N, C-alpha and C positions, 0 to 999 in steps of 0.2 A: 623497542617497538612502539609505534604510535597506538594509542588506545582508542577504541571505538567510541567510548563515552566522550572523549575530548572532541572527536570529529562531529559527533551528534550535537554537542553543545554549540560548536562553531556553526554548524549548518542551521540550527534553530536561530541563533543570533543573526545570521545573515538573512534569514527569511523574515525575521521580526514578526509583526502582526499582519504580514502579507497573507494573501490567499493561497500562497504556495507553502508547502511544509515538507520536511524530510520524513520519509516513510521508513527506510532502512539504511543502515550504515554497516559496511563490512570492511575490515582491515585484513587483507589476505597476506600470505607469505610474501616476503620481500617488500612489505609496506605498500602493497597495491591497495589503494583506498577506493571503494565504490560507494557512492551516495545516490540513492534513488529518491526523487522528488515527486510529489503529486500536488494537485491544486484543485481548489473548488471549481475553477473554470479552466482546468487544464494547466499545462506547463509550457512556457515558451522558451525558445533557445536563450533569450536574454536572461531568463530566470536561472537557467543552468550556468550561464557564464558568470552572473553576479555571485552565485553561491560558490562556484569554483574559485573565482578570483579572491573572494574573501577568505576562504579556507586556506588557500595557498599563501596569502599575505600573512597569515597568523602562524604558519609553520616555518621552521628554519631548516632548509636543505643542507646547510653546513653541519648541523647536528645530526640529522637523520634524513637520508634521501627517501623519496617516496614517489609514487605514481598516483595521480588523482583522476578519477573518472566520475563526473556528475551527469546523470541522465534522468529522463522522465520515467515514471512508473509505466510499464508496458501493459498491453491488453492481456497477455497471457500470464501476467504475474498475479499471484494470489493477493487478495485484500489482507491488510495487516491491522490497520487502525479503525476504530469506530467511525471516525470522521470520513473514511473512505466508503463505509457502508452507507452512511447518511447521504453522501454525494452520489451514490449509485442507486438510490431508491427509484424504482420503476424499471430497472434493468434485470434481465434474466441472469441467473447465477446457478452454478453447480457447487454444492457444499459436500465436502467429505468430513464425516463425523469421526471422532476419536475411535469409535468401534468399527471403522472402515466402511460403514454404510454411506451411500451417496443419496442426496436429495436434490432435485432440480426444481426450480420455481422462479418467481419474481420477487425481488426484495421490495416489500411494501412499507416497512417501517424499520427504524433503527435508533438506538440510544447508546449510552455509554457502556451498557452491560449485555444487551441482547439485540437481536434483529429478528424481523418477522418475514417469513417466506410464504408467498401464496403458492400452494402446491396443487396441481391438478390431480384429482383422484381417479385411478383406473376403475373400470375398464374403458369407459368412453371418454374419460378425461374432460367431462363437461362440468362436473362439480369441483369447486375450489375450496380448499381448507387452508386457513392461515396457521402456520406452525412457528411458534416462537422458539428461537435458538439462542442459547447463551454462548458468547464467544469462547468461553472456557471449554465447552463441549465440542467445539469445532476444530478440526485439524487444518483445513484450508477451504477457502471460498474463492472461486474464480468466476469472473464475469464471462458469460457465454455470448459469443457473437454469432448472429444468424445472418446468412447471406441470401435470404429468400426474396 
């Protein structure tokens, strides 16, 4: 079976110092490989093609058959890397903590260990409190999209 660490290394190598980076790599049953990319300025189809072709060129189908899917990180997909939090400063997010509580607010700051969420305080939600959250305390963070 193909190892996720091998695919992640290949994806990182193909991205180089580019503004595009691998977020997650999964190798599922039957060697179905899924690579999700994100980027500081988004991900273009050309980026996915470049990464896909590079990974494919480094693997030997004669030794181990595989199916490869490289795509961009979607809107409904939870944030994974600190770099994604930094890229999403100013956007609304819903955070599920490890204790299953949920916090909604705007990401106003982020670094390698924590991010800060500006949370509106009930009942009138006019007062805003900044809440610093450690990534280690967070189960998942999703960007919320408003269609107002």
